[in-house]
N, C-alpha and C positions, 0 to 999 in steps of 0.2 A: 590395769594398775598404773598410776602415773610414774613418770620418771623419778620425781622427787621421793614418792613413796618407796620405790625400789632402792634408792640410794640410802634413805633413812633406815631401811631394814637391814642394811649392810653394817651398821654400827652395832658393835657387840652388845652394848646395853639396851638397844632397842629390838634386837633379834627375837626376843620373847613375845612381841606384839602378836605373833601369829597364834599364841595360846589364848588370846582373848576371844576368838571366834565363837567358842561354845561355852564360855564361862563369863562371869561378871567379876571384874577386878577393879579396885580403885587404882588410879594412877596419880601420883604426886609429881608435878613438874616444877623444878626450881633451877635457877641459875641460867636460864635462857633469856634472850632478848624477847621483847613482846611479839615481834612477827615470827620469830623461830618458835615460840610457843604455839602460835596459831598454826604454823605449818605442822607441827607434831600433832596437835589436836586433829587437824584435817586428815593427816596420814592415819591416825588411829581409826577415825570414822570410816575412812575408806577401806581399811583393812578388815574391820569387824562387820561392816555393812549394817550397822544398827545405830539408833540415835545415841548421842553423846550428851551428857549433862556436865557443864562446866560451872564450878563454883569459884567465884572471884573474890578478892579481898574487899572490894567496895564496888559501888555503882559506876564510878569513873572508869575503873579498870574493866568492868564488865562491858561498858560501851566500847572501849578500845578494842577488846577482844572480839566483840560483835562486829566492828568495822573490819578488822583484820581478817576474820573468817569469811565475811561477805565479799571482800575485795574492794569495798568502798574507800574512797580516799577523801 
């Protein structure tokens, strides 16, 4: 588990992410900066070890999220 993932799971609101391992739950993320959202999505994916589907508001934001998740600049 990455250091970032360990630190994210210490946050009270995110500590429930461990419950995702055997179930399917939607996650609605709001109020975070673009790169923070990507970090959180990556953490969720690492924690549940399954594919993650991301629904973005539009194609432009989808491309931004794709770049942020892939590490491309």
